[in-house]
C-alpha positions as CSV (number, residue, x, y, z in Angstrom):
1,X,71.7,-69.3,73.6
2,X,68.8,-67.7,75.3
3,X,68.8,-68.1,79.1
4,X,66.0,-68.9,81.4
5,X,64.5,-65.6,82.3
6,X,60.9,-66.1,83.5
7,X,58.9,-68.4,85.7
8,X,56.8,-69.3,82.6
9,X,59.8,-70.7,80.8
10,X,61.0,-72.3,84.0
11,X,57.7,-74.2,84.3
12,X,58.1,-75.5,80.7
13,X,61.6,-76.7,81.4
14,X,61.2,-77.9,85.0
15,X,63.0,-81.2,84.4
16,X,66.0,-79.6,82.7
17,X,69.0,-78.3,84.6
18,X,69.7,-74.7,83.9
19,X,72.9,-72.8,83.3
20,X,72.3,-70.3,86.1
21,X,72.1,-72.7,89.0
22,X,75.8,-73.1,89.7
23,X,76.9,-75.5,92.3
24,X,73.9,-76.9,94.2
25,X,73.2,-76.1,97.8
26,X,75.8,-78.6,99.0
27,X,78.6,-77.2,96.9
28,X,78.0,-73.6,97.7
29,X,77.7,-74.4,101.4
30,X,81.0,-76.3,101.4
31,X,82.8,-73.4,99.6
32,X,81.6,-70.9,102.1
33,X,82.3,-72.9,105.2
34,X,85.7,-74.1,104.1
35,X,86.9,-70.6,103.3
36,X,85.7,-69.2,106.6
37,X,87.3,-72.0,108.5
38,X,90.6,-71.2,106.8
39,X,90.7,-67.5,107.5
40,X,93.9,-66.3,109.3
41,X,93.8,-64.7,112.7
42,X,94.3,-61.2,111.3
43,X,90.6,-60.9,110.3
44,X,88.1,-59.9,113.0
45,X,87.4,-62.6,115.6
46,X,83.7,-62.7,115.0
47,X,84.3,-64.1,111.5
48,X,86.2,-67.1,112.9
49,X,83.4,-68.3,115.2
50,X,81.4,-71.5,114.5
51,X,78.3,-69.4,114.2
52,X,79.8,-67.1,111.5
53,X,81.1,-70.1,109.5
54,X,77.7,-71.7,109.5
55,X,76.0,-68.4,108.6
56,X,78.2,-67.8,105.6
57,X,77.6,-71.4,104.5
58,X,73.9,-70.8,104.5
59,X,74.0,-67.4,103.0
60,X,76.3,-68.7,100.2
61,X,73.1,-70.3,98.7
62,X,71.0,-67.1,98.8
63,X,71.6,-65.8,95.3
64,X,70.1,-69.0,94.0
65,X,67.4,-69.2,96.6
66,X,66.1,-65.7,95.6
67,X,65.2,-67.0,92.1
68,X,61.5,-67.0,91.3
69,X,60.8,-63.6,92.9
70,X,59.6,-62.3,89.6
71,X,60.5,-61.6,85.9
72,X,62.3,-58.3,86.5
73,X,64.2,-59.6,89.5
74,X,65.3,-62.9,87.9
75,X,66.1,-61.5,84.5
76,X,68.4,-58.9,86.0
77,X,70.2,-61.4,88.2
78,X,70.4,-64.7,86.2
79,X,73.3,-63.6,84.1
80,X,75.3,-62.6,87.2
81,X,76.2,-66.3,87.7
82,X,78.2,-67.1,84.5
83,X,80.3,-65.9,81.7
84,X,80.2,-67.7,78.3
85,X,83.7,-68.0,77.0
86,X,84.3,-69.6,73.6
87,X,87.2,-72.0,73.0
88,X,89.5,-69.2,72.0
89,X,88.8,-67.3,75.1
90,X,86.5,-64.7,73.5
91,X,82.9,-64.1,74.4
92,X,79.8,-64.9,72.4
93,X,79.9,-63.7,68.8
94,X,83.6,-62.9,69.0
95,X,83.5,-60.1,71.5
96,X,86.8,-59.8,73.4
97,X,86.9,-60.8,77.0
98,X,90.2,-59.2,77.6
99,X,91.0,-56.6,78.5
100,X,88.0,-56.6,80.9
101,X,86.1,-53.4,80.2
102,X,86.2,-51.1,83.3
103,X,82.4,-51.0,83.9
104,X,79.4,-53.2,83.0
105,X,78.2,-50.4,80.8
106,X,81.5,-50.6,78.8
107,X,81.1,-54.4,78.8
108,X,77.6,-54.1,77.4
109,X,78.8,-51.7,74.7
110,X,81.5,-54.1,73.6
111,X,79.0,-57.0,73.4
112,X,76.5,-55.0,71.4
113,X,79.0,-54.3,68.7
114,X,78.7,-58.1,67.8
115,X,75.0,-58.3,68.4
116,X,75.1,-59.7,71.9
117,X,74.5,-58.4,75.4
118,X,75.6,-59.2,79.0
119,X,72.3,-61.1,79.7
120,X,73.3,-63.6,77.1
121,X,77.0,-63.7,77.6
122,X,76.9,-63.4,81.4
123,X,78.6,-60.9,83.7
124,X,80.1,-63.1,86.5
125,X,83.4,-61.1,86.7
126,X,81.5,-58.0,87.6
127,X,79.4,-59.8,90.2
128,X,82.6,-61.0,91.9
129,X,84.3,-57.6,91.8
130,X,81.2,-55.8,93.0
131,X,80.9,-58.0,96.1
132,X,84.6,-57.9,96.9
133,X,84.6,-54.1,96.8
134,X,81.4,-54.0,99.0
135,X,83.1,-56.3,101.5
136,X,86.2,-54.0,101.7
137,X,83.8,-51.1,102.4
138,X,81.9,-53.1,105.0
139,X,85.2,-53.9,106.7
140,X,86.2,-50.3,106.6
141,X,83.0,-49.3,108.5
142,X,83.6,-52.1,111.0
143,X,87.1,-50.9,111.7
144,X,85.9,-47.4,112.3
145,X,83.0,-48.4,114.5
146,X,85.1,-50.8,116.6
147,X,87.8,-48.1,117.2
148,X,85.2,-45.4,118.0
149,X,83.4,-47.7,120.4
150,X,86.6,-48.3,122.3
151,X,87.8,-44.7,122.4
152,X,87.0,-43.0,125.8
153,X,87.0,-39.5,124.1
154,X,83.9,-40.5,122.2
155,X,81.9,-42.3,124.9
156,X,78.9,-40.0,124.5
157,X,78.0,-42.0,121.4
158,X,79.3,-45.4,122.4
159,X,75.9,-46.9,122.5
160,X,75.2,-45.9,118.9
161,X,78.7,-47.1,117.8
162,X,78.0,-50.5,119.4
163,X,74.6,-50.9,117.8
164,X,75.9,-49.8,114.4
165,X,78.8,-52.2,114.7
166,X,76.4,-55.1,115.3
167,X,74.4,-54.0,112.3
168,X,77.5,-53.9,110.2
169,X,78.5,-57.4,111.3
170,X,75.2,-58.7,110.0
171,X,75.8,-56.9,106.7
172,X,79.3,-58.3,106.5
173,X,78.0,-61.9,106.8
174,X,75.4,-61.2,104.1
175,X,78.1,-59.7,101.7
176,X,80.4,-62.7,102.4
177,X,77.6,-65.1,101.5
178,X,77.0,-63.3,98.2
179,X,80.7,-63.1,97.5
180,X,81.1,-66.8,98.3
181,X,78.3,-67.7,95.9
182,X,79.8,-65.9,92.9
183,X,83.4,-67.0,93.7
184,X,82.0,-70.5,93.9
185,X,80.3,-70.1,90.5
186,X,83.7,-69.1,89.1
187,X,85.2,-72.5,90.2
188,X,82.6,-74.4,88.2
189,X,84.0,-74.8,84.6
190,X,80.5,-75.2,83.1
191,X,79.8,-71.6,84.3
192,X,82.7,-70.3,82.3
193,X,82.0,-71.7,78.9
194,X,79.6,-71.8,75.9
195,X,79.6,-75.6,76.5
196,X,77.7,-75.2,79.7
197,X,75.2,-78.0,79.5
198,X,76.6,-80.5,77.0
199,X,78.9,-79.5,74.1
200,X,76.1,-77.8,72.2
201,X,75.9,-76.7,68.6
202,X,79.6,-76.2,68.1
203,X,82.4,-78.0,66.2
204,X,82.9,-81.2,68.1
205,X,85.8,-83.2,66.6
206,X,86.3,-85.2,69.8
207,X,82.6,-86.2,69.9
208,X,82.0,-84.8,73.4
209,X,78.7,-85.4,75.0
210,X,75.7,-83.2,74.0
211,X,73.6,-84.5,77.0
212,X,72.6,-82.2,79.8
213,X,75.4,-82.7,82.2
214,X,75.3,-79.5,84.2
215,X,72.8,-80.5,87.0
216,X,73.9,-84.1,87.4
217,X,77.5,-83.0,87.9
218,X,77.2,-80.0,90.2
219,X,74.3,-81.1,92.2
220,X,73.7,-84.8,92.3
221,X,77.3,-85.9,92.1
222,X,78.5,-83.3,94.7
223,X,75.7,-84.1,97.1
224,X,76.2,-87.8,96.9
225,X,80.0,-88.2,96.7
226,X,81.9,-85.0,97.8
227,X,83.0,-84.6,101.4
228,X,83.6,-81.2,103.0
229,X,86.7,-82.4,104.8
230,X,88.3,-83.5,101.4
231,X,87.6,-80.0,100.0
232,X,89.2,-78.4,103.0
233,X,92.2,-80.7,102.7
234,X,92.6,-79.8,99.1
235,X,92.7,-76.0,99.6
236,X,95.9,-74.2,98.6
237,X,98.0,-71.9,100.9
238,X,97.0,-68.3,101.2
239,X,97.9,-66.3,98.1
240,X,97.6,-62.6,97.9
241,X,98.3,-61.4,94.4
242,X,99.2,-57.7,95.0
243,X,97.1,-56.9,92.0
244,X,93.8,-55.2,91.3
245,X,90.5,-56.9,91.9
246,X,89.9,-56.9,88.2
247,X,93.2,-58.6,87.4
248,X,92.7,-61.2,90.1
249,X,89.2,-62.0,89.0
250,X,90.1,-62.4,85.3
251,X,93.0,-64.7,86.2
252,X,90.7,-66.8,88.4
253,X,88.1,-67.1,85.7
254,X,90.6,-68.0,82.9
255,X,92.2,-70.6,85.2
256,X,88.8,-72.2,85.8
257,X,87.9,-72.1,82.2
258,X,90.9,-74.3,81.4
259,X,89.0,-77.2,83.0
260,X,86.2,-77.3,80.5
261,X,88.0,-79.7,78.1
262,X,89.3,-81.9,80.9
263,X,85.7,-82.1,82.2
264,X,84.4,-83.4,78.9
265,X,87.3,-85.7,78.5
266,X,86.6,-87.1,81.9
267,X,82.9,-87.5,81.2
268,X,83.6,-89.3,77.9
269,X,85.9,-91.7,79.7
270,X,83.1,-92.6,82.1
271,X,84.2,-90.4,85.0
272,X,80.7,-89.3,85.9
273,X,79.5,-92.9,86.2
274,X,78.3,-94.2,89.5
275,X,81.1,-95.4,91.6
276,X,83.8,-93.9,89.4
277,X,86.3,-91.9,91.5
278,X,87.2,-89.4,88.8
279,X,84.0,-87.3,89.0
280,X,84.1,-86.8,92.7
281,X,87.8,-86.0,92.5
282,X,87.2,-83.4,89.8
283,X,84.4,-81.8,91.8
284,X,86.4,-81.8,95.0
285,X,89.4,-80.1,93.3
286,X,87.2,-77.4,91.8
287,X,85.3,-76.7,95.1
288,X,88.7,-76.5,96.9
289,X,89.8,-74.0,94.3
290,X,86.7,-71.9,95.0
291,X,87.2,-72.1,98.7
292,X,90.9,-71.1,98.4
293,X,90.0,-68.1,96.2
294,X,87.3,-67.0,98.5
295,X,89.5,-67.1,101.6
296,X,92.2,-65.1,99.7
297,X,89.9,-62.3,98.5
298,X,88.4,-62.0,102.0
299,X,91.9,-61.3,103.3
300,X,92.6,-58.9,100.5
301,X,89.4,-57.0,101.2
302,X,90.2,-56.9,104.9
303,X,93.6,-55.4,104.2
304,X,92.3,-52.9,101.6
305,X,89.7,-51.7,104.2
306,X,92.5,-50.1,106.2
307,X,93.1,-47.6,103.4
308,X,89.5,-46.7,102.8
309,X,87.2,-43.8,103.7
310,X,83.7,-44.1,105.1
311,X,80.7,-41.9,105.9
312,X,79.6,-38.6,104.6
313,X,81.5,-36.4,104.4
314,X,84.2,-39.2,104.0
315,X,86.5,-39.7,106.9
316,X,89.7,-41.8,106.6
317,X,89.8,-45.1,108.5
318,X,93.4,-44.4,109.5
319,X,92.4,-41.0,111.1
320,X,89.7,-42.6,113.2
321,X,92.0,-45.5,114.3
322,X,94.6,-42.9,115.3
323,X,92.0,-41.0,117.4
324,X,92.3,-37.9,115.2
325,X,88.6,-37.7,114.1
326,X,85.4,-38.5,115.9
327,X,83.4,-40.3,113.1
328,X,80.0,-39.9,114.7
329,X,78.7,-37.0,112.6
330,X,80.0,-38.6,109.4
331,X,78.4,-41.9,110.2
332,X,75.2,-40.9,111.8
333,X,74.6,-38.5,109.0
334,X,75.5,-34.8,108.3
335,X,72.9,-35.0,105.4
């Protein structure tokens, strides 16, 4: 189904919830803050401050708040928030989801063989992987700057190291907000299915609802009934998979997609009705899953950053931390 791609179409459908709006502000804020509060002590201390928690909570909403900037801007980004899986786990038109193609270009090629494209099918997995990789690189720069700032041998450029570390901390929080948003999208089953806003024009032997359920569930219900403390209490223990970002992302999305049938069964049984506890419980569990995943991938990105290289020409983080290489020329710019 064709997505909302322009302000003109948006105006015509202003009353209709859209597929690309993920959790509302409340849900995204909860995911970001809950994950940040749950970070272990191994990550940099500035991330565990109240200010950082609040900042990531607000920045978690930014990929939605940027909508409406213009047709080119929105059309390129709208499909970043979802992936349309069919009931058999394949993509629109029968394109395979697994194995996940190594790049978006390869993904696009696979979709075009069945007459589809990534703007129709969505490319959420790539949004998540992209932001996790960026976060690991941001952390790598931070490690190098922090070490260089503290090394007396390189005090001639300490002022610059300090200023650049502060700049990098701002970039880290921005990256974290974006990562939080897309990981949050991945915990919302309606962002992982062709049945994203009612069952749609598909075989429907169980007579699931064809009403527009997306917005009322992820926005109104969450805002009115879900409590942040319940989401935090529902988070799972830290789980580091020891696998690639690609594998972890696919596993997470496929796990979330398994909740699409339970969602429609719950709705059919009246679970989204006012005062029914099943809808809030379902949303709370899904938000807790998103917050747990976000915390885990932040820790994985932090650990991966120790093995990275930064600057031009690239210098190994480990060599700077060991005091072997002054990173200033590589960071300030050899050109």
